[in-house]
FIMARSE-276935 format. One record per residue: x, y, z of N, C-alpha, C in turn. Coordinates in steps of 0.05 Angstrom, whole numbers, padded with zeros to 5 digits, always signed. Layout:
N
XYZXYZXYZ/...
//
This chain:
419
+02296+02478+02250+02286+02505+02255+02276+02518+02230/+02292+02516+02208+02283+02529+02183+02258+02515+02173/+02257+02488+02176+02233+02474+02167+02208+02484+02182/+02211+02487+02209+02189+02498+02225+02181+02525+02216/+02201+02542+02210+02195+02569+02201+02180+02569+02175/+02188+02552+02156+02174+02550+02130+02145+02541+02134/+02140+02522+02152+02113+02512+02155+02096+02534+02168/+02107+02548+02188+02091+02570+02200+02086+02592+02180/+02106+02599+02163+02102+02619+02142+02080+02611+02123/+02080+02586+02114+02059+02577+02095+02032+02576+02109/+02031+02569+02134+02005+02568+02149+01993+02596+02151/+02010+02615+02158+02000+02642+02162+01991+02655+02135/+02005+02648+02114+02000+02662+02089+01981+02647+02071/+01977+02621+02075+01961+02606+02056+01974+02607+02030/+01960+02618+02010+01972+02620+01983+01978+02648+01976/+01972+02667+01993+01977+02695+01986+01981+02712+02011/+01995+02734+02007+02000+02753+02028+01993+02781+02020/+01999+02800+02037+01993+02828+02030+02010+02836+02006/+02002+02858+01993+02017+02867+01970+02022+02897+01972/+02036+02907+01952+02045+02935+01953+02025+02952+01937/+02037+02970+01921+02023+02993+01909+01998+02987+01895/+01975+02996+01906+01951+02999+01891+01934+02975+01887/+01943+02951+01892+01927+02927+01888+01935+02906+01908/+01917+02888+01913+01922+02865+01930+01911+02840+01917/+01911+02840+01890+01900+02818+01875+01921+02798+01867/+01917+02772+01872+01936+02752+01861+01937+02751+01831/+01916+02762+01818+01915+02762+01789+01932+02784+01777/+01943+02802+01794+01960+02824+01783+01986+02814+01772/+01992+02788+01774+02017+02778+01762+02014+02775+01732/+01990+02779+01720+01986+02776+01692+01990+02802+01677/+01997+02800+01651+02000+02824+01635+02018+02845+01646/+02009+02870+01647+02023+02892+01660+02013+02897+01688/+01997+02878+01698+01985+02881+01724+01955+02886+01723/+01943+02891+01745+01914+02896+01746+01909+02924+01733/+01891+02924+01713+01885+02949+01699+01866+02966+01716/+01874+02990+01722+01857+03008+01739+01837+03023+01721/+01815+03030+01734+01795+03047+01720+01807+03075+01716/+01804+03086+01692+01818+03110+01685+01800+03135+01686/+01776+03134+01696+01759+03157+01698+01758+03168+01726/+01740+03188+01730+01737+03200+01756+01717+03184+01772/+01714+03191+01798+01695+03177+01815+01667+03181+01805/+01661+03203+01792+01635+03208+01781+01628+03187+01760/+01647+03181+01742+01643+03160+01722+01641+03133+01736/+01659+03128+01755+01660+03102+01769+01633+03096+01782/+01621+03115+01795+01596+03110+01810+01573+03105+01791/+01576+03111+01765+01556+03104+01745+01564+03080+01729/+01579+03062+01741+01586+03037+01728+01609+03040+01708/+01622+03063+01708+01644+03068+01689+01635+03082+01663/+01611+03094+01663+01601+03108+01639+01619+03131+01632/+01627+03133+01607+01641+03155+01596+01623+03174+01580/+01598+03165+01574+01582+03179+01555+01570+03206+01566/+01567+03208+01592+01555+03232+01603+01575+03255+01606/+01568+03278+01595+01585+03302+01597+01569+03325+01609/+01582+03342+01624+01571+03368+01631+01592+03389+01630/+01586+03414+01638+01605+03436+01633+01622+03443+01657/+01619+03428+01680+01635+03435+01703+01653+03413+01713/+01650+03389+01703+01667+03366+01711+01684+03357+01689/+01709+03350+01695+01727+03338+01675+01721+03309+01673/+01717+03300+01648+01713+03271+01642+01739+03261+01631/+01756+03249+01648+01783+03241+01640+01784+03220+01619/+01763+03203+01617+01763+03182+01597+01752+03190+01570/+01741+03214+01568+01728+03223+01543+01740+03251+01536/+01761+03252+01520+01773+03278+01514+01755+03297+01500/+01735+03288+01485+01717+03307+01472+01701+03323+01492/+01699+03314+01517+01684+03329+01538+01697+03356+01544/+01723+03359+01539+01736+03384+01545+01726+03407+01528/+01714+03401+01505+01703+03422+01488+01679+03435+01500/+01666+03422+01520+01642+03433+01532+01648+03448+01559/+01672+03445+01568+01680+03455+01595+01677+03486+01596/+01666+03496+01619+01662+03524+01623+01679+03535+01646/+01688+03518+01664+01702+03527+01687+01729+03511+01689/+01749+03524+01701+01773+03510+01707+01767+03489+01729/+01778+03465+01725+01771+03443+01743+01796+03429+01753/+01796+03424+01779+01817+03408+01791+01805+03382+01801/+01816+03359+01794+01804+03333+01801+01824+03317+01817/+01815+03303+01837+01831+03286+01854+01814+03263+01863/+01825+03238+01861+01810+03215+01870+01827+03196+01886/+01815+03185+01907+01829+03166+01925+01811+03142+01930/+01823+03120+01938+01806+03097+01944+01819+03080+01966/+01802+03067+01981+01809+03047+02001+01795+03021+01994/+01809+02999+01992+01798+02974+01982+01803+02952+02002/+01782+02936+02006+01784+02912+02023+01777+02888+02007/+01796+02869+02004+01793+02845+01989+01789+02821+02007/+01769+02804+02000+01766+02778+02013+01775+02758+01992/+01798+02745+01996+01809+02727+01977+01806+02698+01987/+01796+02681+01970+01793+02653+01977+01808+02636+01957/+01823+02616+01968+01839+02599+01951+01838+02571+01961/+01856+02554+01950+01855+02526+01957+01863+02521+01986/+01879+02538+01998+01890+02532+02024+01878+02550+02046/+01869+02573+02040+01861+02592+02061+01844+02614+02050/+01830+02628+02068+01816+02653+02062+01831+02676+02075/+01831+02699+02062+01847+02721+02073+01832+02747+02067/+01833+02765+02086+01822+02792+02083+01845+02812+02083/+01848+02827+02061+01871+02845+02058+01861+02873+02049/+01876+02893+02056+01868+02920+02050+01890+02935+02036/+01882+02955+02020+01901+02972+02006+01888+02999+02002/+01905+03019+01998+01895+03046+01991+01913+03058+01970/+01902+03074+01952+01918+03085+01931+01905+03110+01919/+01921+03124+01903+01911+03147+01888+01899+03138+01862/+01876+03148+01855+01862+03141+01830+01870+03160+01807/+01872+03186+01812+01878+03205+01791+01883+03232+01802/+01898+03248+01787+01901+03277+01792+01899+03290+01765/+01882+03311+01763+01879+03324+01737+01872+03353+01739/+01879+03368+01719+01872+03396+01717+01860+03401+01689/+01838+03414+01687+01825+03419+01662+01818+03449+01659/+01823+03461+01636+01819+03489+01632+01804+03494+01606/+01784+03512+01607+01770+03520+01582+01783+03544+01569/+01781+03547+01543+01789+03571+01529+01765+03579+01512/+01768+03600+01497+01746+03609+01480+01738+03590+01459/+01758+03575+01448+01753+03558+01425+01755+03528+01431/+01768+03521+01453+01771+03493+01460+01777+03490+01490/+01778+03466+01499+01786+03460+01527+01808+03440+01527/+01824+03440+01548+01846+03421+01549+01851+03414+01579/+01865+03392+01583+01871+03383+01610+01896+03365+01610/+01906+03361+01634+01930+03345+01638+01929+03333+01666/+01945+03312+01670+01946+03300+01697+01960+03273+01695/+01955+03257+01715+01968+03231+01717+01948+03210+01729/+01949+03186+01717+01931+03165+01726+01947+03139+01728/+01946+03125+01751+01958+03098+01752+01943+03079+01733/+01957+03070+01712+01945+03053+01692+01942+03024+01701/+01964+03013+01711+01963+02985+01721+01977+02984+01748/+01971+02964+01764+01983+02960+01790+01991+02930+01793/+02015+02926+01803+02024+02898+01809+02029+02897+01839/+02018+02878+01852+02023+02875+01881+02012+02849+01891/+02029+02829+01894+02020+02803+01902+02043+02788+01916/+02036+02768+01932+02055+02749+01942+02042+02722+01944/+02050+02704+01928+02039+02677+01927+02060+02657+01938/+02051+02636+01950+02070+02616+01960+02058+02588+01960/+02075+02569+01958+02067+02541+01963+02090+02525+01973/+02084+02503+01987+02104+02487+01999+02105+02460+01985/+02129+02451+01977+02133+02425+01966+02148+02407+01986/+02142+02381+01985+02156+02362+02002+02169+02341+01985/+02195+02339+01988+02211+02318+01974+02224+02301+01995/+02211+02279+02002+02220+02262+02023+02217+02277+02050/+02240+02281+02064+02239+02295+02089+02246+02325+02086/+02249+02334+02061+02257+02361+02056+02233+02378+02048/+02230+02401+02061+02209+02420+02055+02221+02443+02038/+02207+02449+02017+02216+02471+01999+02193+02491+01997/+02199+02516+02002+02180+02538+02000+02185+02553+01974/+02165+02555+01957+02166+02572+01933+02150+02597+01938/+02163+02620+01934+02150+02646+01938+02151+02662+01913/+02128+02674+01905+02126+02690+01881+02117+02718+01889/+02135+02738+01884+02129+02766+01892+02127+02783+01867/+02110+02803+01869+02109+02823+01847+02101+02850+01858/+02113+02871+01847+02106+02899+01854+02111+02918+01831/+02099+02941+01833+02103+02962+01813+02078+02968+01798/+02082+02977+01773+02059+02984+01756+02067+03005+01735/+02047+03012+01719+02051+03032+01698+02032+03055+01702/+02043+03079+01699+02027+03104+01701+02024+03117+01674/+02003+03133+01672+01998+03149+01648+01998+03179+01655/+02016+03193+01643+02015+03223+01645+02001+03231+01619/+01978+03245+01622+01961+03250+01598+01959+03280+01592/+01954+03285+01567+01946+03312+01558+01923+03309+01538/+01901+03322+01545+01876+03319+01528+01868+03346+01518/+01855+03346+01495+01844+03370+01483+01818+03364+01470/+01798+03381+01473+01771+03376+01462+01761+03401+01448/+01746+03397+01426+01735+03419+01410+01705+03415+01407/+01690+03437+01409+01662+03436+01402+01659+03446+01374/+01657+03428+01355+01658+03435+01327+01631+03446+01317/+01609+03434+01325+01583+03442+01317+01566+03446+01343/+01542+03454+01339+01525+03460+01362+01521+03436+01380/+01518+03412+01368+01513+03388+01383+01535+03368+01381/+01557+03375+01370+01578+03355+01365+01605+03365+01375/+01620+03347+01387+01647+03354+01396+01666+03330+01392/+01691+03336+01390+01711+03315+01387+01736+03322+01402/+01753+03302+01408+01777+03307+01423+01797+03284+01421/+01821+03289+01433+01842+03269+01432+01858+03271+01457/+01869+03248+01465+01887+03246+01489+01914+03234+01481/+01935+03246+01490+01962+03235+01487+01971+03226+01514/+01978+03200+01516+01987+03188+01541+02017+03181+01540/+02032+03189+01560+02059+03179+01562+02060+03159+01584/+02067+03134+01578+02067+03112+01597+02095+03109+01609/+02096+03105+01635+02122+03100+01648+02117+03084+01673/+02137+03069+01680+02135+03053+01705+02153+03029+01705/+02154+03015+01727+02172+02992+01730+02157+02970+01743/+02160+02946+01733+02148+02922+01744+02169+02902+01751/+02167+02891+01775+02187+02871+01785+02172+02846+01793/+02181+02823+01782+02171+02797+01790+02195+02781+01801/+02190+02769+01824+02211+02752+01836+02200+02724+01841/+02217+02704+01835+02211+02677+01842+02232+02666+01861/+02224+02659+01885+02243+02650+01905+02239+02621+01913/+02261+02608+01920+02260+02580+01928+02277+02576+01953/+02264+02568+01975+02278+02565+02000+02276+02535+02009/+02299+02524+02014+02300+02495+02021+02307+02491+02050/+02295+02471+02062+02299+02464+02090+02329+02459+02095/+02339+02471+02117+02367+02468+02127+02387+02482+02109/+02378+02500+02091+02397+02516+02076+02391+02546+02082/+02410+02560+02091+02405+02587+02102+02397+02608+02081/+02407+02605+02057+02401+02625+02036+02384+02612+02014/+02364+02627+02006+02347+02618+01984+02357+02629+01958/+02347+02617+01936+02354+02626+01909+02331+02642+01897/+02336+02665+01887+02315+02683+01876+02322+02691+01848/+02302+02690+01831+02305+02701+01803+02288+02726+01802/+02301+02748+01796+02286+02774+01793+02285+02782+01764/+02261+02787+01755+02256+02798+01728+02245+02826+01731/+02259+02845+01720+02252+02873+01722+02247+02885+01694/+02225+02899+01692+02217+02911+01666+02210+02940+01670/+02224+02958+01656+02219+02987+01657+02204+02994+01631/+02179+03003+01635+02161+03009+01612+02161+03038+01605/+02161+03045+01579+02158+03072+01570+02146+03073+01542/+02134+03095+01535+02123+03098+01508+02097+03113+01509/+02086+03120+01486+02062+03136+01483+02040+03120+01470/+02015+03128+01476+01992+03118+01462+01971+03140+01460/+01951+03136+01444+01931+03157+01438+01903+03147+01443/+01885+03165+01447+01856+03159+01447+01841+03182+01434/+01821+03175+01417+01805+03194+01403+01776+03189+01410/+01760+03211+01412+01732+03207+01418+01715+03229+01404/+01690+03222+01400+01670+03240+01390+01646+03238+01408/+01632+03260+01410+01609+03261+01428+01586+03277+01415/+01562+03266+01417+01538+03278+01405+01518+03284+01427/+01508+03308+01428+01488+03316+01449+01465+03330+01435/+01442+03317+01434+01419+03327+01419+01395+03331+01437/+01383+03355+01437+01359+03359+01453+01336+03342+01441/+01321+03331+01459+01296+03316+01452+01274+03326+01470/+01251+03332+01458+01230+03345+01473+01239+03372+01483/+01229+03382+01505+01236+03409+01513+01259+03409+01534/+01259+03390+01552+01279+03391+01573+01297+03366+01574/+01295+03349+01555+01311+03325+01555+01332+03326+01533/+01353+03309+01536+01374+03308+01516+01384+03279+01513/+01393+03274+01489+01405+03248+01482+01435+03252+01479/+01451+03235+01492+01480+03236+01489+01491+03210+01478/+01509+03212+01460+01521+03189+01447+01551+03192+01446/+01566+03170+01448+01595+03171+01449+01607+03149+01432/+01628+03155+01418+01645+03135+01406+01674+03143+01411/+01690+03124+01421+01718+03129+01426+01735+03106+01416/+01759+03112+01409+01777+03092+01397+01806+03097+01406/+01818+03077+01418+01846+03078+01425+01861+03058+01408/+01876+03067+01388+01890+03048+01370+01912+03032+01384/+01920+03010+01372+01941+02994+01383+01967+03010+01387/+01980+03005+01409+02005+03020+01414+02027+03000+01421/+02051+03008+01415+02075+02992+01421+02093+03008+01441/+02095+02998+01465+02112+03010+01485+02138+02995+01486/+02158+03007+01498+02184+02996+01501+02189+02986+01529/+02200+02961+01531+02206+02950+01557+02237+02945+01558/+02250+02959+01577+02279+02955+01582+02281+02935+01605/+02294+02912+01600+02292+02890+01618+02319+02882+01631/+02317+02870+01654+02340+02858+01668+02331+02833+01682/+02350+02815+01685+02345+02789+01698+02369+02783+01716/+02364+02778+01742+02385+02774+01761+02379+02749+01778/+02399+02731+01780+02398+02710+01800+02412+02719+01825/+02400+02714+01848+02413+02723+01873+02406+02702+01895/+02422+02704+01916+02416+02688+01940+02410+02707+01963/+02390+02699+01979+02381+02718+02000+02370+02702+02023/+02373+02713+02047+02362+02700+02071+02332+02701+02071/+02319+02681+02083+02290+02679+02083+02277+02703+02097/+02288+02713+02118+02276+02734+02134+02288+02762+02127/+02302+02764+02104+02315+02790+02098+02306+02799+02070/+02302+02825+02068+02295+02837+02042+02320+02845+02026/+02343+02844+02039+02368+02851+02025+02384+02826+02019/+02401+02827+02000+02416+02804+01991+02443+02802+02006/+02448+02778+02017+02473+02774+02031+02491+02754+02015/+02480+02743+01994+02495+02723+01979+02506+02736+01953/+02507+02720+01932+02518+02729+01907+02496+02738+01888/+02503+02757+01871+02485+02766+01849+02498+02760+01822/+02481+02750+01804+02491+02744+01778+02471+02755+01758/+02479+02775+01743+02461+02787+01723+02464+02772+01696/+02441+02764+01685+02441+02749+01660+02443+02769+01637/+02460+02762+01617+02463+02779+01593+02439+02773+01575/+02421+02792+01574+02397+02789+01557+02401+02798+01529/+02424+02812+01524+02429+02822+01497+02432+02799+01477/+02445+02777+01486+02449+02755+01468+02423+02742+01459/+02403+02742+01476+02377+02730+01469+02358+02750+01458/+02366+02775+01456+02349+02796+01445+02326+02805+01464/+02330+02800+01490+02309+02807+01509+02316+02831+01526/+02339+02844+01520+02346+02868+01536+02326+02890+01531/+02316+02893+01507+02295+02912+01500+02274+02898+01483/+02249+02898+01492+02228+02885+01478+02204+02904+01475/+02186+02897+01457+02162+02913+01453+02139+02902+01470/+02123+02920+01480+02098+02912+01494+02075+02922+01476/+02060+02903+01466+02038+02910+01448+02012+02914+01464/+02002+02939+01464+01977+02946+01478+01955+02945+01457/+01934+02929+01461+01913+02926+01440+01895+02950+01438/+01881+02952+01415+01862+02974+01411+01837+02969+01427/+01824+02992+01433+01799+02991+01449+01779+03010+01436/+01754+03000+01433+01732+03016+01422+01709+03017+01443/+01697+03040+01445+01675+03044+01464+01651+03057+01450/+01627+03046+01455+01602+03058+01445+01585+03064+01469/+01574+03088+01471+01557+03095+01493+01532+03110+01484/+01510+03107+01499+01485+03120+01492+01470+03125+01518/+01459+03149+01521+01443+03155+01545+01423+03177+01540/+01404+03179+01557+01383+03200+01555+01377+03210+01583/+01370+03235+01585+01364+03247+01611+01350+03274+01610/+01341+03282+01632+01330+03309+01635+01351+03327+01647/+01355+03350+01634+01377+03368+01641+01376+03375+01671/+01399+03370+01684+01403+03377+01713+01382+03363+01731/+01372+03339+01722+01352+03325+01738+01359+03295+01740/+01362+03282+01717+01369+03254+01717+01382+03246+01691/+01395+03223+01691+01408+03212+01667+01410+03182+01671/+01406+03168+01649+01409+03139+01649+01422+03131+01622/+01442+03113+01624+01456+03106+01599+01469+03079+01601/+01478+03070+01578+01492+03044+01576+01516+03047+01558/+01535+03029+01561+01560+03031+01546+01571+03002+01541/+01583+02999+01517+01596+02974+01510+01625+02980+01501/+01644+02966+01513+01672+02970+01507+01683+02943+01497/+01697+02945+01474+01709+02921+01462+01739+02925+01463/+01753+02906+01475+01782+02908+01478+01795+02884+01464/+01812+02889+01445+01825+02867+01430+01848+02856+01446/+01842+02846+01470+01862+02837+01488+01877+02812+01478/+01866+02799+01459+01880+02776+01447+01906+02784+01433/+01908+02810+01426+01933+02819+01413+01954+02828+01433/+01948+02827+01459+01968+02836+01479+01993+02818+01478/+02016+02831+01480+02041+02816+01480+02062+02830+01497/+02075+02814+01514+02098+02824+01529+02117+02800+01532/+02134+02798+01512+02151+02774+01509+02168+02768+01534/+02179+02788+01546+02197+02784+01568+02182+02773+01593/+02157+02782+01597+02142+02774+01620+02121+02752+01614/+02124+02738+01592+02105+02717+01585+02105+02694+01605/+02081+02683+01610+02077+02662+01630+02062+02639+01616/+02072+02615+01619+02061+02592+01604+02032+02586+01612/+02024+02592+01637+01997+02586+01645+01977+02609+01640/+01986+02630+01628+01969+02654+01623+01967+02659+01593/+01943+02663+01583+01938+02669+01555+01918+02693+01555/+01913+02703+01531+01896+02727+01528+01876+02723+01505/+01853+02735+01509+01832+02734+01489+01818+02761+01488/+01803+02766+01466+01788+02791+01464+01769+02795+01487/+01767+02819+01497+01751+02825+01521+01729+02845+01516/+01710+02847+01534+01689+02866+01532+01680+02875+01560/+01667+02898+01561+01655+02908+01585+01628+02920+01579/+01608+02914+01595+01582+02926+01593+01577+02943+01618/+01569+02968+01615+01564+02986+01637+01537+02998+01635/+01523+03000+01657+01497+03013+01659+01497+03031+01684/+01486+03055+01681+01486+03073+01704+01472+03099+01699/+01472+03116+01719+01460+03142+01717+01460+03157+01743/+01445+03179+01743+01443+03195+01768+01416+03208+01770/+01410+03218+01794+01385+03232+01800+01391+03255+01819/+01380+03279+01813+01382+03303+01830+01354+03311+01838/+01346+03311+01864+01319+03320+01871+01312+03348+01862/+01330+03367+01868+01325+03395+01859+01352+03410+01860/+01365+03412+01837+01392+03424+01836+01392+03453+01844/+01369+03468+01841+01368+03497+01846+01357+03504+01873/+01352+03484+01890+01340+03489+01916+01357+03507+01933/+01345+03527+01945+01359+03546+01963+01355+03538+01992/+01332+03527+01998+01324+03521+02025+01335+03494+02035/+01341+03475+02017+01349+03448+02025+01375+03440+02012/+01395+03436+02028+01421+03425+02018+01417+03397+02007/+01401+03381+02021+01398+03353+02013+01385+03349+01986/+01369+03368+01978+01356+03365+01951+01376+03370+01929/+01399+03382+01935+01419+03388+01914+01440+03365+01912/+01438+03345+01929+01456+03322+01928+01450+03306+01903/+01471+03297+01890+01469+03280+01866+01472+03250+01875/+01452+03234+01868+01453+03205+01875+01460+03190+01849/+01481+03173+01851+01491+03159+01828+01491+03129+01834/+01487+03113+01813+01487+03084+01815+01496+03072+01789/+01510+03050+01790+01519+03038+01765+01525+03008+01769/+01526+02994+01746+01532+02966+01745+01550+02961+01722/+01569+02942+01725+01587+02935+01703+01593+02905+01705/+01597+02894+01681+01605+02866+01679+01625+02864+01657/+01647+02850+01661+01668+02848+01641+01681+02821+01640/+01688+02814+01616+01707+02793+01611+01734+02806+01607/+01752+02801+01625+01777+02817+01625+01796+02810+01602/+01793+02787+01590+01811+02779+01568+01835+02763+01578/+01836+02758+01604+01859+02743+01616+01850+02715+01621/+01865+02696+01611+01859+02667+01615+01881+02655+01633/+01873+02646+01656+01892+02634+01675+01885+02604+01678/+01904+02587+01672+01899+02558+01673+01873+02550+01659/+01869+02561+01635+01846+02555+01618+01820+02566+01627/+01820+02583+01647+01795+02596+01657+01796+02626+01651/+01776+02636+01637+01774+02664+01631+01766+02680+01656/+01781+02701+01661+01776+02717+01685+01754+02737+01680/+01733+02737+01697+01710+02755+01695+01709+02773+01720/+01697+02796+01717+01694+02814+01739+01667+02828+01737/+01653+02830+01760+01627+02844+01762+01627+02863+01785/+01615+02886+01782+01615+02906+01804+01589+02922+01803/+01581+02931+01827+01558+02949+01829+01567+02973+01846/+01559+02997+01838+01569+03022+01851+01546+03039+01861/+01551+03053+01883+01533+03073+01893+01550+03097+01902/+01539+03121+01897+01554+03145+01905+01536+03169+01907/+01547+03189+01921+01533+03215+01923+01552+03237+01916/+01541+03258+01904+01556+03283+01899+01547+03304+01918/+01565+03313+01936+01558+03332+01957+01567+03360+01948/+01549+03379+01945+01556+03406+01937+01574+03420+01957/+01594+03434+01946+01612+03450+01962+01608+03479+01953/+01626+03497+01960+01624+03525+01953+01625+03528+01923/+01608+03546+01912+01608+03551+01883+01598+03526+01869/+01612+03518+01848+01604+03494+01832+01621+03470+01839/+01637+03472+01861+01654+03449+01869+01637+03428+01883/+01647+03404+01885+01633+03383+01899+01652+03360+01907/+01644+03345+01927+01658+03321+01936+01641+03297+01928/+01653+03277+01917+01638+03253+01908+01648+03229+01924/+01629+03218+01939+01636+03196+01958+01618+03172+01951/+01630+03149+01951+01614+03125+01945+01630+03099+01950/+01618+03077+01943+01631+03051+01947+01623+03033+01924/+01639+03012+01922+01634+02991+01902+01637+02964+01915/+01619+02946+01907+01622+02918+01914+01625+02902+01888/+01644+02884+01888+01649+02868+01864+01661+02841+01870/+01663+02825+01849+01676+02799+01852+01691+02794+01826/+01712+02777+01829+01729+02771+01806+01737+02741+01809/+01738+02728+01786+01746+02700+01787+01743+02687+01760/+01750+02662+01758+01749+02647+01733+01730+02624+01734/+01709+02625+01751+01690+02603+01752+01696+02586+01776/+01679+02565+01780+01681+02548+01803+01708+02533+01806/+01721+02528+01783+01746+02512+01784+01771+02530+01785/+01768+02557+01786+01791+02574+01786+01804+02573+01814/+01830+02579+01815+01846+02575+01839+01839+02597+01860/+01835+02621+01851+01830+02643+01870+01803+02656+01863/+01789+02665+01883+01765+02681+01879+01767+02706+01897/+01757+02728+01887+01759+02753+01902+01731+02765+01904/+01725+02774+01928+01702+02792+01933+01714+02817+01945/+01707+02840+01935+01719+02865+01945+01699+02887+01950/+01706+02903+01970+01692+02928+01975+01713+02951+01971/+01705+02972+01958+01723+02995+01956+01707+03020+01963/+01719+03036+01980+01709+03062+01987+01724+03083+01971/+01710+03101+01957+01724+03120+01940+01714+03148+01946/+01732+03167+01944+01725+03195+01948+01740+03211+01927/+01725+03230+01915+01737+03247+01895+01729+03276+01899/+01746+03294+01892+01741+03322+01895+01742+03335+01867/+01721+03350+01861+01720+03365+01836+01717+03395+01844/+01740+03409+01842+01741+03437+01851+01742+03455+01827/+01724+03475+01826+01721+03492+01803+01727+03521+01809/+01737+03534+01788+01743+03562+01790+01740+03574+01762/+01739+03601+01761+01737+03614+01735+01762+03631+01731/+01778+03624+01711+01803+03638+01705+01798+03657+01682/+01818+03675+01678+01819+03693+01655+01795+03711+01654/+01787+03721+01677+01764+03740+01677+01774+03768+01670/+01763+03781+01651+01771+03807+01642+01762+03828+01662/+01781+03844+01671+01775+03865+01691+01758+03887+01678/+01738+03896+01694+01721+03918+01685+01731+03945+01696/+01747+03943+01718+01758+03968+01730+01787+03964+01736/+01803+03985+01732+01832+03984+01738+01837+03997+01765/
//
């Protein structure tokens, strides 16, 4: 009976099953999980460009943008994602939904600042395979869930007429759980090894932004940002347990491993430095087109407690191209002419090497900005992308994601003219 159950389980799942928080990628077992985009939907729909700034939207990835802000801004982003996963044993279509960001940004007379929370990484996978030893069937199951969040505080200053600079302080927190289970035919309880890592610590990001008028109505925007290497703390635990195949709770014994003796109870997580260069040109309140190059020293990433023999890391990069077009932002007679049309493209080498294959990701984005009351707007769009390590890689992903973001604006601290 158990053997039959194992075979049915493997048949239904292939090599992967649904996952939990924020991701459904089998590659989220690497590093701290799948790294999420840290900007707003406006940035996302332009291929991830950080270089474009205006005075009514918060640019969460570019702290220098807060120096230009004129209105109080509330930002919220959500996404729904559909993954088509193909592997050696089966194809699977899986869906997930998650929060992208929550942020508040406020201008003052001399500077602007903002705060909020962004899911930094997401872990959510279930992989399985069946081994046969003679007449005995053995099911190996690999589960992961959790992730790391960033609570951020940013401040930006407009130092000169065309120059601004800013900084972001991030507090990282979260928990990642990896489980390896082994279920054998005709044995009621399986053996599970649970590795749990609680992450905490701070990191910083600094940026400068240049905005220069060219000709009468056009402007050139340039960006440089740098996030130095950071060392986070991981508080770890490791437990052996026995558990029934169809139960999420343990009915057998638990044995916690003493990690203090091996020095693994607390370890450092080294987050590599990241540099970004961006350049774009556009006509004010009409169109913008730009490009961006990001260099990530992913080869320096280290998480000793969660190291995997089949996974390695190398320096990574991302190339982004994108922009927007507004038919007529000041139109009174036509709502449709005030809609902002956005498009973007990105290609990246993620820096993750799985079984000697470097993981690459490519995506194309389309979106629209729909005007709401005042200067507020809703930004709706979608992305199509693919991820994999080449023809010989074990898993390939094609994904669609539908994203919606709200940018709500208000004016605070208005001085009363009448009492």
